[in-house]
N, CA, C and O atoms as a MOPAC input file, in Angstrom:
PM7 MOZYME 1SCF
protein

 N     11.40700 1    61.06500 1   173.29100 1
 C     11.57400 1    62.10000 1   174.27000 1
 C     13.04400 1    62.50000 1   174.30900 1
 O     13.92400 1    61.64300 1   174.22200 1
 N     13.30700 1    63.76600 1   174.43600 1
 C     14.68600 1    64.22600 1   174.48700 1
 C     15.42000 1    63.52700 1   175.62100 1
 O     14.91700 1    63.45800 1   176.74200 1
 N     16.58500 1    63.02100 1   175.33600 1
 C     17.36600 1    62.30600 1   176.33500 1
 C     17.32900 1    60.80200 1   176.16500 1
 O     18.16200 1    60.09500 1   176.73300 1
 N     16.36600 1    60.29300 1   175.38200 1
 C     16.35400 1    58.85800 1   175.08400 1
 C     17.61900 1    58.53000 1   174.30200 1
 O     18.07700 1    59.31500 1   173.47200 1
 N     18.17700 1    57.34900 1   174.58500 1
 C     19.42400 1    56.97500 1   173.93200 1
 C     19.43900 1    55.47600 1   173.72200 1
 O     18.98200 1    54.72300 1   174.58100 1
 N     19.96300 1    55.03600 1   172.58300 1
 C     20.12600 1    53.61500 1   172.29300 1
 C     21.59900 1    53.38000 1   171.99500 1
 O     22.21100 1    54.09200 1   171.19800 1
 N     22.15300 1    52.36900 1   172.65000 1
 C     23.54800 1    51.99500 1   172.48200 1
 C     23.58400 1    50.66900 1   171.73000 1
 O     22.90400 1    49.72000 1   172.11900 1
 N     24.37400 1    50.59300 1   170.65400 1
 C     24.47100 1    49.38100 1   169.85200 1
 C     25.92300 1    48.92200 1   169.85600 1
 O     26.81800 1    49.69400 1   169.51100 1
 N     26.16500 1    47.67800 1   170.24200 1
 C     27.50900 1    47.10400 1   170.24100 1
 C     27.55900 1    46.10700 1   169.08900 1
 O     26.75600 1    45.17500 1   169.03000 1
 N     28.51500 1    46.30900 1   168.16700 1
 C     28.60600 1    45.51800 1   166.94100 1
 C     29.96100 1    44.81700 1   166.87900 1
 O     30.99000 1    45.42000 1   167.18300 1
 N     29.95700 1    43.54400 1   166.48400 1
 C     31.17900 1    42.77600 1   166.28400 1
 C     31.78300 1    43.17000 1   164.94500 1
 O     31.12500 1    43.06900 1   163.91000 1
 N     33.04800 1    43.62500 1   164.96200 1
 C     33.70200 1    44.05500 1   163.72700 1
 C     34.65900 1    43.00800 1   163.16700 1
 O     35.28100 1    43.23600 1   162.13000 1
 N     34.78400 1    41.87900 1   163.82900 1
 C     35.70400 1    40.84500 1   163.38100 1
 C     37.00500 1    40.88900 1   164.15800 1
 O     37.54800 1    39.84300 1   164.51300 1
 N     37.51200 1    42.07400 1   164.42600 1
 C     38.74500 1    42.22400 1   165.20000 1
 C     38.46500 1    42.83400 1   166.57300 1
 O     39.39100 1    43.27000 1   167.25700 1
 N     37.23200 1    42.86700 1   166.96500 1
 C     36.82400 1    43.44900 1   168.24100 1
 C     35.37500 1    43.88300 1   168.15800 1
 O     34.61700 1    43.40700 1   167.31300 1
 N     34.99800 1    44.79200 1   169.04500 1
 C     33.64100 1    45.33000 1   169.00900 1
 C     33.71100 1    46.84200 1   168.89600 1
 O     34.69800 1    47.46800 1   169.28100 1
 N     32.65300 1    47.41000 1   168.36400 1
 C     32.54600 1    48.85800 1   168.22800 1
 C     31.18300 1    49.28600 1   168.75200 1
 O     30.18500 1    48.60700 1   168.51200 1
 N     31.13500 1    50.40000 1   169.46200 1
 C     29.90200 1    50.88700 1   170.07000 1
 C     29.41000 1    52.12600 1   169.33200 1
 O     30.18000 1    53.04200 1   169.04400 1
 N     28.11600 1    52.13600 1   169.03500 1
 C     27.46100 1    53.28300 1   168.40400 1
 C     26.34600 1    53.75100 1   169.32300 1
 O     25.74900 1    52.94900 1   170.04100 1
 N     26.06500 1    55.04700 1   169.30200 1
 C     24.96100 1    55.60700 1   170.09000 1
 C     24.10300 1    56.47400 1   169.19100 1
 O     24.60900 1    57.23100 1   168.36300 1
 N     22.80200 1    56.35300 1   169.36800 1
 C     21.86000 1    57.23400 1   168.68400 1
 C     20.98600 1    57.85500 1   169.76000 1
 O     20.36200 1    57.14700 1   170.55100 1
 N     20.94500 1    59.19900 1   169.78600 1
 C     20.23700 1    59.94800 1   170.82000 1
 C     19.06100 1    60.70800 1   170.22200 1
 O     19.05800 1    61.05700 1   169.04100 1
 N     18.06200 1    60.95500 1   171.06800 1
 C     16.99600 1    61.89700 1   170.72000 1
 C     17.52900 1    63.26500 1   171.14500 1
 O     17.56500 1    63.57100 1   172.33700 1
 N     17.94200 1    64.08700 1   170.18200 1
 C     18.68200 1    65.30300 1   170.48700 1
 C     17.82500 1    66.52900 1   170.79100 1
 O     18.29700 1    67.46200 1   171.44100 1
 N     16.58500 1    66.54300 1   170.33500 1
 C     15.72400 1    67.70800 1   170.56900 1
 C     14.42300 1    67.27000 1   171.22000 1
 O     14.05200 1    66.09800 1   171.16500 1
 N     13.74200 1    68.21200 1   171.83000 1
 C     12.46600 1    67.92200 1   172.47600 1
 C     11.46400 1    67.44500 1   171.43700 1
 O     11.38800 1    68.00200 1   170.34200 1
 N     10.69700 1    66.42000 1   171.77400 1
 C      9.68500 1    65.89600 1   170.87600 1
 C     10.17500 1    64.77900 1   169.98200 1
 O      9.37400 1    64.13800 1   169.30200 1
 N     11.46700 1    64.53200 1   169.96800 1
 C     11.98900 1    63.43600 1   169.15700 1
 C     12.11000 1    62.17700 1   170.00000 1
 O     12.21900 1    62.23800 1   171.22500 1
 N     12.08800 1    61.03900 1   169.32400 1
 C     12.20100 1    59.76300 1   170.01600 1
 C     13.11100 1    58.84700 1   169.21000 1
 O     13.43200 1    59.12800 1   168.05500 1
 N     13.52000 1    57.75200 1   169.83300 1
 C     14.37500 1    56.78500 1   169.16800 1
 C     13.57800 1    55.50200 1   168.99800 1
 O     13.02800 1    54.97800 1   169.96600 1
 N     13.51300 1    54.99200 1   167.77000 1
 C     12.77700 1    53.76900 1   167.47700 1
 C     13.74000 1    52.69100 1   167.00500 1
 O     14.70200 1    52.96900 1   166.28800 1
 N     13.46900 1    51.45000 1   167.41900 1
 C     14.28100 1    50.30400 1   167.02500 1
 C     13.38200 1    49.32500 1   166.28200 1
 O     12.29000 1    49.00300 1   166.74800 1
 N     13.84200 1    48.85300 1   165.12600 1
 C     13.07600 1    47.85000 1   164.38500 1
 C     14.03500 1    46.79600 1   163.84200 1
 O     15.19500 1    47.07700 1   163.54200 1
 N     13.51500 1    45.57900 1   163.72400 1
 C     14.30000 1    44.46700 1   163.19100 1
 C     13.50000 1    43.81400 1   162.08200 1
 O     12.34000 1    43.45000 1   162.27800 1
 N     14.11500 1    43.66300 1   160.91500 1
 C     13.44700 1    43.01900 1   159.77900 1
 C     14.48400 1    42.47100 1   158.81600 1
 O     15.45600 1    43.15000 1   158.48300 1
 N     14.27500 1    41.24900 1   158.37300 1
 C     15.10900 1    40.61800 1   157.35300 1
 C     16.59200 1    40.65800 1   157.67200 1
 O     17.41400 1    40.91700 1   156.79300 1
 N     16.93700 1    40.40100 1   158.92900 1
 C     18.34400 1    40.33800 1   159.31000 1
 C     19.02900 1    41.67800 1   159.47600 1
 O     20.25700 1    41.74500 1   159.53600 1
 N     18.25000 1    42.74700 1   159.55000 1
 C     18.80900 1    44.08700 1   159.72100 1
 C     18.15500 1    44.74500 1   160.93300 1
 O     16.93200 1    44.74700 1   161.07100 1
 N     18.99900 1    45.30700 1   161.81200 1
 C     18.50400 1    46.07900 1   162.95300 1
 C     18.62900 1    47.54600 1   162.56500 1
 O     19.70800 1    47.99900 1   162.18200 1
 N     17.53200 1    48.28900 1   162.66100 1
 C     17.52700 1    49.70200 1   162.28300 1
 C     17.15100 1    50.53500 1   163.49900 1
 O     16.11700 1    50.30400 1   164.12500 1
 N     17.99500 1    51.50400 1   163.82700 1
 C     17.75100 1    52.41400 1   164.94700 1
 C     17.63500 1    53.81000 1   164.36300 1
 O     18.54600 1    54.27300 1   163.67600 1
 N     16.50900 1    54.49600 1   164.63200 1
 C     16.26000 1    55.80600 1   164.03200 1
 C     15.85100 1    56.83000 1   165.07300 1
 O     15.11500 1    56.52300 1   166.01100 1
 N     16.33700 1    58.05100 1   164.89700 1
 C     15.83000 1    59.19000 1   165.65000 1
 C     14.70400 1    59.76100 1   164.80100 1
 O     14.90800 1    60.08200 1   163.63000 1
 N     13.51300 1    59.88900 1   165.38800 1
 C     12.31300 1    60.22800 1   164.63100 1
 C     11.65600 1    61.47000 1   165.23500 1
 O     11.62600 1    61.63300 1   166.45500 1
 N     11.12400 1    62.35100 1   164.36400 1
 C     10.40100 1    63.53500 1   164.83100 1
 C      8.98600 1    63.14600 1   165.26100 1
 O      8.58900 1    61.98700 1   165.14100 1
 N      8.24100 1    64.11200 1   165.75500 1
 C      6.85300 1    63.86300 1   166.17800 1
 C      5.98600 1    63.36000 1   165.03300 1
 O      5.07000 1    62.56400 1   165.24200 1
 N      6.27600 1    63.82900 1   163.82400 1
 C      5.46600 1    63.44600 1   162.66700 1
 C      5.88700 1    62.10700 1   162.07200 1
 O      5.22100 1    61.59500 1   161.17300 1
 N      6.97900 1    61.53700 1   162.56100 1
 C      7.40900 1    60.23300 1   162.08300 1
 C      8.50100 1    60.26700 1   161.03800 1
 O      8.87000 1    59.22300 1   160.50100 1
 N      9.03300 1    61.45600 1   160.73300 1
 C     10.11000 1    61.54700 1   159.75100 1
 C     11.43900 1    61.21900 1   160.41900 1
 O     11.76900 1    61.79700 1   161.45500 1
 N     12.20600 1    60.29900 1   159.84100 1
 C     13.50800 1    59.97300 1   160.42900 1
 C     14.51100 1    61.10000 1   160.23300 1
 O     14.58700 1    61.69300 1   159.15700 1
 N     15.28000 1    61.39500 1   161.27400 1
 C     16.30700 1    62.42300 1   161.21900 1
 C     17.66600 1    61.76000 1   161.00100 1
 O     18.42400 1    62.15100 1   160.11400 1
 N     17.96300 1    60.75400 1   161.82200 1
 C     19.19600 1    59.97500 1   161.68300 1
 C     18.84500 1    58.50600 1   161.78700 1
 O     17.95200 1    58.12900 1   162.54600 1
 N     19.53700 1    57.68200 1   161.03600 1
 C     19.26400 1    56.25300 1   161.03700 1
 C     20.57000 1    55.47800 1   161.01100 1
 O     21.51200 1    55.83600 1   160.30300 1
 N     20.60800 1    54.40700 1   161.79700 1
 C     21.74400 1    53.49500 1   161.76200 1
 C     21.22900 1    52.10400 1   161.43600 1
 O     20.26500 1    51.64200 1   162.04700 1
 N     21.86200 1    51.42800 1   160.47500 1
 C     21.46200 1    50.06700 1   160.10700 1
 C     22.62600 1    49.12500 1   160.36300 1
 O     23.76900 1    49.41300 1   160.00800 1
 N     22.31400 1    47.99200 1   160.98600 1
 C     23.33300 1    47.03000 1   161.36500 1
 C     22.85400 1    45.63200 1   161.01800 1
 O     21.66500 1    45.33700 1   161.13000 1
 N     23.77300 1    44.76800 1   160.59500 1
 C     23.42300 1    43.37000 1   160.33800 1
 C     23.11100 1    42.71300 1   161.68400 1
 O     23.90500 1    42.80200 1   162.62000 1
 N     21.97000 1    42.06200 1   161.77800 1
 C     21.52900 1    41.46700 1   163.03800 1
 C     22.51100 1    40.41100 1   163.53600 1
 O     22.68100 1    40.25500 1   164.74500 1
 N     23.15500 1    39.68800 1   162.63100 1
 C     24.10700 1    38.65500 1   163.02600 1
 C     25.34200 1    39.25400 1   163.69200 1
 O     26.02200 1    38.56500 1   164.45200 1
 N     25.64300 1    40.52200 1   163.42300 1
 C     26.82500 1    41.17700 1   163.99900 1
 C     26.53300 1    41.96800 1   165.26500 1
 O     27.46500 1    42.38000 1   165.95600 1
 N     25.25400 1    42.19100 1   165.58800 1
 C     24.89700 1    42.96100 1   166.77900 1
 C     25.10600 1    42.09200 1   168.00900 1
 O     24.49600 1    41.03100 1   168.14600 1
 N     25.97400 1    42.55100 1   168.89900 1
 C     26.26200 1    41.83300 1   170.13800 1
 C     25.27000 1    42.24900 1   171.22000 1
 O     24.74600 1    41.40200 1   171.94400 1
 N     25.01200 1    43.55100 1   171.33100 1
 C     24.09300 1    44.05500 1   172.35300 1
 C     23.40300 1    45.31000 1   171.84000 1
 O     23.96500 1    46.08400 1   171.06600 1
 N     22.17200 1    45.48700 1   172.29300 1
 C     21.39600 1    46.67500 1   171.97600 1
 C     20.75900 1    47.11100 1   173.28700 1
 O     19.90300 1    46.41100 1   173.82800 1
 N     21.17300 1    48.25800 1   173.79700 1
 C     20.73600 1    48.72400 1   175.11400 1
 C     19.97000 1    50.02600 1   174.94600 1
 O     20.47700 1    50.98600 1   174.36500 1
 N     18.74100 1    50.05300 1   175.46200 1
 C     17.92300 1    51.26300 1   175.41000 1
 C     17.99900 1    51.96900 1   176.75300 1
 O     17.76500 1    51.35800 1   177.79600 1
 N     18.32800 1    53.26200 1   176.72900 1
 C     18.40600 1    54.07900 1   177.93100 1
 C     17.29900 1    55.12500 1   177.86300 1
 O     17.42300 1    56.08600 1   177.10300 1
 N     16.21700 1    54.97200 1   178.63500 1
 C     15.15900 1    55.99100 1   178.60700 1
 C     15.63500 1    57.27600 1   179.28000 1
 O     16.55500 1    57.25800 1   180.09800 1
 N     15.00700 1    58.37100 1   178.93100 1
 C     15.35800 1    59.66900 1   179.51000 1
 C     15.00800 1    59.69600 1   180.98300 1
 O     14.02300 1    59.09600 1   181.41300 1
 N     15.82400 1    60.39900 1   181.75100 1
 C     15.56200 1    60.55800 1   183.17900 1
 C     14.41600 1    61.55500 1   183.34500 1
 O     14.42700 1    62.61400 1   182.71800 1
 N     13.43000 1    61.22900 1   184.18100 1
 C     12.34500 1    62.19400 1   184.40100 1
 C     12.87200 1    63.40200 1   185.16700 1
 O     13.59900 1    63.25900 1   186.15000 1
 N     12.50000 1    64.58700 1   184.70900 1
 C     12.93900 1    65.80300 1   185.37800 1
 C     11.90600 1    66.19500 1   186.42600 1
 O     10.71300 1    66.24000 1   186.12500 1
 N     12.33900 1    66.47900 1   187.64400 1
 C     11.37800 1    66.84500 1   188.68900 1
 C     10.74900 1    68.20700 1   188.39800 1
 O     11.40400 1    69.13000 1   187.91300 1
 N      9.47700 1    68.29900 1   188.70600 1
 C      8.77600 1    69.55700 1   188.52500 1
 C      8.26300 1    69.78900 1   187.12100 1
 O      7.65700 1    70.82800 1   186.85800 1
 N      8.48300 1    68.86500 1   186.22000 1
 C      8.00100 1    69.00800 1   184.85300 1
 C      6.74000 1    68.17600 1   184.68000 1
 O      6.52700 1    67.21200 1   185.41600 1
 N      5.92700 1    68.52800 1   183.74400 1
 C      4.71700 1    67.77300 1   183.48100 1
 C      3.48700 1    68.55300 1   183.89900 1
 O      3.56800 1    69.72300 1   184.27300 1
 N      2.37300 1    67.89900 1   183.83200 1
 C      1.11000 1    68.56000 1   184.16400 1
 C      0.81900 1    68.45800 1   185.65100 1
 O      1.08500 1    67.43900 1   186.28900 1
 N      0.27200 1    69.52800 1   186.18100 1
 C     -0.11200 1    69.52400 1   187.58700 1
 C     -1.57300 1    69.13800 1   187.69800 1
 O     -2.38800 1    69.44400 1   186.82800 1
 N     -1.87800 1    68.46700 1   188.77600 1
 C     -3.27800 1    68.14200 1   189.03500 1
 C     -3.93600 1    69.35700 1   189.66700 1
 O     -3.38300 1    69.98400 1   190.57000 1
 N     -5.10000 1    69.66900 1   189.18900 1
 C     -5.85300 1    70.79300 1   189.74700 1
 C     -7.12400 1    70.24700 1   190.36800 1
 O     -7.74300 1    69.31900 1   189.84700 1
 N     -7.49000 1    70.82400 1   191.45600 1
 C     -8.74100 1    70.42400 1   192.09300 1
 C     -9.92400 1    70.85600 1   191.25700 1
 O     -9.81900 1    71.78400 1   190.45400 1
 N    -11.04100 1    70.19200 1   191.44000 1
 C    -12.22300 1    70.57900 1   190.68400 1
 C    -12.76100 1    71.91400 1   191.20500 1
 O    -12.45400 1    72.31400 1   192.32800 1
 N    -13.54600 1    72.58300 1   190.40700 1
 C    -14.09400 1    73.88600 1   190.79300 1
 C    -15.03900 1    73.77700 1   191.97600 1
 O    -15.18500 1    74.72000 1   192.75300 1
 N    -15.68300 1    72.61700 1   192.11100 1
 C    -16.63900 1    72.42400 1   193.19300 1
 C    -15.96400 1    72.00400 1   194.49900 1
 O    -16.62100 1    71.93900 1   195.53800 1
 N    -14.68600 1    71.72300 1   194.45800 1
 C    -14.00000 1    71.22100 1   195.64300 1
 C    -13.78700 1    72.36900 1   196.64400 1
 O    -13.32000 1    73.44800 1   196.28000 1
 N    -14.12700 1    72.11800 1   197.87100 1
 C    -13.93100 1    73.12600 1   198.92000 1
 C    -12.56800 1    72.94100 1   199.54500 1
 O    -12.00900 1    71.84500 1   199.51800 1
 N    -12.03300 1    74.00100 1   200.10400 1
 C    -10.70800 1    73.94300 1   200.73400 1
 C    -10.79700 1    73.10600 1   202.01400 1
 O    -11.84500 1    73.04700 1   202.65800 1
 N     -9.71400 1    72.48100 1   202.36200 1
 C     -9.67600 1    71.65900 1   203.57800 1
 C     -9.49300 1    72.49800 1   204.82500 1
 O     -9.85100 1    72.05300 1   205.91500 1
 N     -8.94700 1    73.70200 1   204.70100 1
 C     -8.73200 1    74.55000 1   205.88200 1
 C     -9.68000 1    75.70000 1   205.91700 1
 O     -9.63500 1    76.51000 1   206.84300 1

């Protein structure tokens, strides 16, 4: 979802460095996977194609923080009454 963000803090040996990967457009999401000592953070389209990817050695990752998008008020689907429902007034 647009606005999703993942923050990765990596040990560089002489300090730490912070990286961010964001879902920049509507319909994109950020996925995190860990395999064989590598942490991979990707911005992915609706169809599953990666747009941007960051790979980090798992032994060097100090912190991985996921920030979900803030819900926007007034967005989303509205509930509608059924056709058979009578008005209350």
